[in-house]
C-alpha positions in Angstrom: 59.5 35.2 115.3 57.2 32.7 113.8 54.2 33.1 111.6 52.1 32.3 114.7 53.2 35.5 116.4 53.0 37.8 113.4 50.1 38.5 111.1 50.2 40.5 107.8 47.6 43.2 107.5 46.8 45.7 104.7 46.9 49.5 104.9 44.2 51.4 106.7 44.5 55.2 107.2 45.1 54.6 110.9 48.4 52.8 110.0 49.8 55.7 107.9 51.8 57.0 110.9 53.3 53.5 111.5 54.4 53.4 107.9 56.1 56.8 108.3 57.8 56.0 111.6 59.1 52.6 110.5 60.6 53.9 107.2 61.9 57.2 108.6 63.9 55.2 111.2 65.9 53.2 108.7 66.3 56.0 106.2 67.6 58.3 108.9 69.9 55.6 110.3 71.7 55.0 107.0 70.9 57.9 104.7 69.1 61.2 104.6 65.3 61.6 104.2 64.9 63.0 100.7 62.1 65.1 99.2 60.5 62.0 97.5 60.6 60.1 100.9 58.8 63.0 102.6 56.1 63.2 99.9 55.3 59.5 100.1 55.7 59.1 103.9 53.5 62.1 104.6 50.7 60.8 102.4 51.0 57.1 101.6 47.3 56.8 100.7 47.6 59.4 97.9 51.0 58.2 96.5 50.7 54.5 96.9 47.2 53.3 97.6 45.2 55.7 95.4 47.5 55.0 92.5 46.8 51.2 92.5 49.3 50.0 95.0 49.2 48.5 98.5 51.0 48.7 101.8 51.3 45.6 104.0 52.2 45.6 107.6 53.5 42.9 110.0 51.8 43.1 113.4 53.0 41.2 116.5 49.9 39.3 117.5 50.8 39.2 121.1 51.5 43.0 121.6 49.5 44.3 118.7 52.5 46.4 117.7 53.1 47.1 114.0 56.8 46.0 113.6 57.3 46.1 109.8 55.9 47.7 106.7 56.4 47.3 102.9 54.8 49.1 100.0 53.8 47.8 96.6 53.9 50.7 94.2 52.1 50.3 90.8 53.9 51.6 87.7 51.9 49.7 85.1 49.2 47.0 85.0 51.9 44.4 85.0 54.8 46.2 86.7 55.1 47.1 90.4 57.9 48.2 92.7 58.6 46.7 96.1 59.3 49.8 98.1 59.7 51.3 101.5 60.4 48.1 103.3 61.4 48.5 106.9 61.5 46.5 110.1 61.6 48.2 113.5 64.8 47.8 115.5 64.6 44.9 117.9 62.6 42.9 115.3 65.3 42.7 112.7 66.9 39.4 112.0 63.8 37.5 113.2 62.5 36.6 109.7 59.6 39.1 109.8 61.1 40.9 106.8 61.0 37.8 104.8 57.4 37.0 105.8 56.4 40.5 104.8 58.3 40.4 101.5 56.7 37.1 100.6 53.2 38.5 101.3 54.0 41.6 99.1 55.2 39.3 96.3 51.9 37.3 96.6 49.9 40.6 96.5 51.8 41.6 93.4 50.9 38.2 91.7 47.2 38.7 92.6 47.3 42.1 90.9 48.7 40.7 87.7 52.3 41.8 88.1 54.7 40.3 85.7 57.8 42.3 86.7 58.5 43.3 90.3 61.5 45.5 90.9 63.1 47.4 93.7 65.8 50.0 94.2 68.1 49.8 97.1 71.7 50.4 98.3 74.4 47.8 98.5 75.5 48.8 102.0 72.2 47.5 103.3 73.7 44.0 103.5 70.9 42.1 105.3 68.4 43.5 102.8 70.5 42.6 99.8 70.8 39.0 101.1 67.0 38.8 101.6 66.3 40.1 98.1 68.6 37.6 96.6 67.1 34.7 98.6 63.6 35.8 97.4 64.8 35.6 93.8 65.5 39.2 92.9 68.4 39.6 90.4 70.4 42.7 89.7 69.1 44.7 86.8 72.1 46.1 84.9 70.3 48.9 83.2 70.4 51.4 86.1 67.7 53.6 84.8 66.1 54.5 88.1 62.4 55.3 88.1 62.6 57.3 91.3 65.1 60.0 92.1 66.6 58.7 95.3 70.3 59.6 95.6 70.9 56.6 97.9 70.0 54.0 95.3 72.9 52.3 93.7 71.3 49.0 92.7 68.1 48.0 90.9 66.9 44.4 91.3 64.0 42.6 89.6 62.1 39.4 89.5 59.6 38.1 87.0 56.4 36.5 88.3 
C-alpha cells in the first residue's frame, strides 16, 4: 500500500461505526472487549472528540473502504494518548498502520502535545515493533491511566 492509494481523513459521525468495527475486530481476536472499550467504541464522539481528541482513519482511495483507525485522546493540554489503533485484516503488514500513526503524531504536535503515550500488550508483536520504530520508549512507571486488563506495557515519546 502506498500513500497514493490511502488517504488519511478525520472523524465524522458517519465513521463512528467503522471505528467500532475495526477496533472490536482486533480486541476480540486477541483479548476480550472490556467495559471501557464498549463505552468508547459505542460513543467515540462523546469520549474522544468532545473531550478534545481526534480520530483519524485510513481510507483506500480506490475502493473508498475505511481500512484503519486510530484515536488521539486528550488527557491534558500537553499530554495525549495514542489509542484504539487498528488495521483491518487483509491490510495489515502493508504500511498503512505506520502512515496512520505518523498522521496521529502530527495531529498531536499541532495540538501542542509534549508527551504522547500509549498502553498496549507485548504479545501484539507487530504493533510493538511499529511503536519502537516510531520512537516510543517503554515507560517504566506502569501507572496505567485506563483500566484495561490487557495492558502490560506503557510507552511514551516526547514531541
